C-alpha positions as CSV (number, residue, x, y, z in Angstrom):
1,M,2.6,-23.3,-35.2
2,S,5.9,-24.3,-35.3
3,S,7.9,-26.2,-32.4
4,D,9.9,-23.7,-31.5
5,Q,7.2,-21.5,-31.2
6,L,5.2,-23.6,-28.9
7,E,8.2,-23.9,-26.5
8,R,8.3,-20.3,-26.5
9,V,4.8,-20.6,-25.3
10,L,5.5,-23.2,-22.8
11,A,7.9,-20.7,-20.8
12,H,5.1,-18.8,-19.6
13,Q,1.7,-19.2,-17.3
14,Q,-0.8,-16.8,-18.5
15,V,-0.4,-16.8,-22.4
16,Y,-2.8,-14.4,-24.6
17,V,-4.2,-15.0,-27.8
18,P,-5.5,-11.4,-29.0
19,R,-8.6,-11.0,-31.4
20,R,-7.2,-9.4,-34.9
21,I,-9.3,-9.0,-37.8
22,G,-9.1,-10.8,-40.7
23,I,-7.1,-13.7,-38.9
24,D,-8.6,-16.9,-37.7
25,T,-7.2,-16.5,-33.9
26,I,-9.7,-18.3,-32.7
27,G,-9.3,-21.6,-34.7
28,S,-5.5,-21.2,-33.7
29,G,-5.9,-19.9,-30.1
30,K,-8.1,-23.4,-29.7
31,H,-5.5,-25.7,-31.5
32,L,-3.0,-24.0,-29.2
33,G,-4.4,-24.8,-25.8
34,L,-5.1,-28.3,-26.9
35,A,-1.3,-28.6,-27.9
36,V,-0.1,-26.8,-24.4
37,A,-2.5,-29.3,-22.6
38,A,-1.0,-32.4,-24.7
39,R,3.1,-31.2,-24.4
40,L,2.8,-30.2,-20.7
41,G,0.8,-33.8,-19.8
42,R,-2.4,-31.7,-17.9
43,R,-5.9,-32.0,-18.0
44,L,-7.5,-29.3,-20.1
45,T,-10.3,-27.3,-18.9
46,V,-12.6,-24.8,-21.1
47,L,-13.6,-21.6,-19.3
48,A,-16.6,-20.1,-21.4
49,P,-19.4,-17.7,-20.6
50,N,-21.5,-21.3,-21.7
51,R,-21.7,-24.1,-23.0
52,S,-23.2,-23.4,-26.0
53,S,-20.2,-21.8,-27.4
54,T,-18.0,-25.1,-27.4
55,M,-20.4,-27.3,-28.9
56,Q,-19.5,-26.6,-32.3
57,H,-16.4,-27.4,-32.0
58,P,-16.2,-31.1,-31.0
59,E,-12.3,-31.1,-29.2
60,L,-13.7,-28.7,-26.7
61,A,-17.3,-29.8,-26.5
62,R,-16.0,-33.5,-25.3
63,L,-13.8,-31.4,-22.2
64,D,-14.9,-30.0,-18.8
65,V,-16.4,-27.1,-19.7
66,V,-17.0,-24.4,-16.9
67,T,-19.0,-21.5,-17.1
68,E,-20.3,-18.5,-15.8
69,R,-23.4,-20.4,-14.3
70,S,-21.6,-23.8,-13.1
71,G,-18.3,-25.5,-12.6
72,R,-15.0,-24.6,-10.4
73,L,-11.7,-24.8,-12.1
74,N,-9.1,-26.9,-10.3
75,D,-6.2,-25.7,-9.6
76,G,-2.8,-27.0,-11.9
77,G,-4.2,-27.9,-15.0
78,V,-4.6,-25.9,-18.2
79,V,-7.5,-23.5,-18.4
80,L,-8.4,-22.7,-22.4
81,A,-10.0,-18.9,-21.4
82,W,-12.7,-19.6,-24.4
83,C,-14.0,-16.1,-25.7
84,P,-14.5,-15.4,-22.2
85,T,-16.3,-12.4,-20.4
86,Y,-15.2,-11.0,-17.7
87,K,-17.8,-12.3,-15.5
88,V,-16.3,-15.8,-16.1
89,M,-12.7,-15.2,-15.6
90,E,-13.7,-14.4,-11.6
91,K,-13.5,-18.1,-12.0
92,I,-9.8,-17.9,-12.3
93,Q,-8.6,-15.6,-9.4
94,H,-8.1,-18.7,-7.2
95,L,-5.4,-20.0,-9.6
96,E,-1.7,-20.2,-8.4
97,Q,-0.5,-23.3,-10.4
98,S,-2.6,-23.3,-13.5
99,V,-1.4,-22.4,-17.1
100,V,-4.3,-20.0,-18.8
101,V,-4.4,-19.6,-22.5
102,L,-6.8,-16.8,-23.2
103,V,-8.5,-16.6,-26.5
104,E,-9.8,-12.9,-26.6
105,W,-13.1,-12.7,-28.8
106,I,-13.5,-8.9,-28.8
107,P,-10.1,-7.0,-30.0
108,G,-8.6,-5.6,-27.6
109,E,-10.7,-6.8,-24.6
110,F,-8.5,-8.2,-22.5
111,D,-5.2,-5.9,-23.0
112,A,-5.1,-4.8,-19.5
113,W,-5.4,-8.4,-18.4
114,A,-2.3,-9.6,-20.1
115,K,-0.2,-6.2,-19.1
116,I,-1.0,-7.5,-15.4
117,H,-0.2,-10.8,-15.8
118,Q,2.7,-10.4,-18.1
119,A,1.0,-12.7,-20.3
120,Y,2.9,-14.0,-23.4
121,N,1.4,-12.3,-26.5
122,V,1.2,-14.9,-29.7
123,A,0.9,-12.2,-32.2
124,T,3.9,-10.8,-30.7
125,W,5.8,-12.7,-29.7
126,Q,6.5,-10.9,-26.7
127,V,5.6,-10.8,-22.5
128,M,3.3,-7.9,-21.9
129,D,3.8,-5.9,-19.3
130,T,2.0,-2.3,-17.7
131,G,5.3,-0.2,-17.3
132,L,4.0,1.5,-14.7
133,D,6.4,2.1,-11.8
134,E,6.2,1.0,-8.0
135,K,4.2,4.5,-6.9
136,A,1.5,3.7,-9.7
137,V,1.2,0.1,-8.8
138,D,1.1,1.5,-4.9
139,A,-2.3,3.6,-6.0
140,L,-3.5,1.1,-8.2
141,D,-3.2,-1.2,-4.8
142,A,-4.8,1.2,-2.9
143,I,-7.5,1.7,-5.3
144,V,-8.6,-1.9,-4.6
145,S,-7.6,-2.2,-1.2
146,E,-10.6,0.8,-0.6
147,G,-13.2,-1.8,-2.0
148,Y,-13.1,-4.2,0.7
149,N,-16.9,-2.8,1.6
150,G,-17.7,-2.1,-2.3
151,W,-16.5,1.5,-2.5
152,H,-19.7,2.6,-1.2
153,D,-18.4,4.9,2.0
154,D,-17.3,8.7,1.8
155,I,-13.9,7.9,2.9
156,A,-13.5,5.3,0.4
157,R,-14.5,7.5,-2.6
158,R,-12.2,10.1,-1.6
159,I,-8.9,8.1,-1.3
160,V,-9.5,6.3,-4.5
161,R,-10.2,10.2,-6.1
162,R,-6.3,10.9,-4.5
163,S,-4.9,7.8,-6.0
164,L,-7.2,8.5,-9.0
165,E,-5.6,11.9,-9.3
166,G,-1.9,10.8,-8.6
167,L,-2.5,8.4,-11.7
168,A,-3.6,11.2,-14.1
169,D,-0.9,13.8,-13.4
170,A,1.6,11.4,-13.7
171,R,0.3,10.6,-17.3
172,V,-0.4,6.6,-16.4
173,Y,-4.4,6.6,-15.7
174,D,-5.9,4.1,-18.0
175,R,-9.7,3.2,-17.1
176,G,-9.4,0.1,-18.5
177,L,-6.6,-1.1,-16.2
178,V,-8.0,0.3,-13.1
179,L,-10.7,-1.8,-13.4
180,A,-8.3,-5.4,-14.8
181,W,-6.6,-4.2,-11.7
182,A,-9.5,-4.6,-9.4
183,R,-10.9,-8.0,-11.4
184,R,-7.9,-9.8,-9.9
185,T,-10.0,-10.1,-7.0
186,K,-13.3,-8.3,-7.1
187,S,-16.7,-9.1,-8.3
188,E,-18.1,-8.0,-11.5
189,F,-20.6,-7.3,-9.6
190,S,-18.9,-4.7,-7.1
191,L,-17.0,-2.9,-9.6
192,K,-20.4,-1.2,-10.8
193,A,-19.5,0.9,-7.6
194,L,-15.9,1.6,-9.0
195,D,-17.1,2.1,-12.5
196,K,-19.4,5.5,-10.8
197,I,-16.3,6.7,-9.0
198,L,-14.8,6.6,-12.6
199,D,-17.3,8.2,-14.7
200,R,-17.4,10.9,-12.0
201,F,-13.6,11.4,-11.9
202,E,-13.3,11.5,-15.6
203,E,-16.3,14.0,-16.0
204,S,-14.2,16.3,-13.6
205,R,-10.6,15.9,-15.2
206,P,-9.8,18.3,-18.2
207,A,-8.0,16.4,-20.8
208,P,-4.3,16.6,-20.9
209,D,-2.4,19.8,-22.3
210,S,-6.3,21.6,-22.4
211,P,-6.6,25.1,-21.4
212,P,-8.6,26.3,-18.7
213,G,-12.1,25.4,-19.2
214,S,-11.8,22.9,-22.2
215,P,-14.5,19.5,-21.7
216,A,-13.5,16.9,-19.0
217,I,-12.3,13.8,-20.5
218,T,-13.6,10.6,-21.6
219,T,-10.5,8.6,-20.6
220,L,-6.2,9.2,-20.3
221,K,-4.6,6.5,-22.5
222,W,-1.1,6.2,-21.3
């Protein structure tokens, strides 16, 4: 990465290194995280599903490593989210001042995260965005708000259903985006209930532009 490219990365608080088949995005993502921390003069912490995933990388193994089972991130440093899972990413929910460099393992797994956080995509050199209008954002906020008790009561499920119908009617429903919106504040355990609501919703909705009697959708992409 050139110095000019690094300067462009440094202008952003969230940086997304998407996994690309045939390209060493994992190695380049590691070096990017190290370079960002060095350039900013901030402490670098590795966020990984487990410590063993960093042991083959001496540059990472000697750093502080926070995993699903141990450790907590202090705000204000640089976090290298190293091939993270959704579960370990719960540990960034409280961060406000930290710079996060997310190096993806499964292609596209954190695409929705990057859009929601307006992360800088180093593959395209563009800031990502959901493209949603205020009405759609309000619908997503309403879905998350109803999760205060885990989306377990009938009233919450009905309200979520109405919000989902609004998103689908506007052709901006995306399952991954709904879940990523909730993951900003909710745990993976609580999302199991929302997952079931989305399953039932998708099973009951016809595919877009399909005639009456057509099979229900699996998901709608926007």
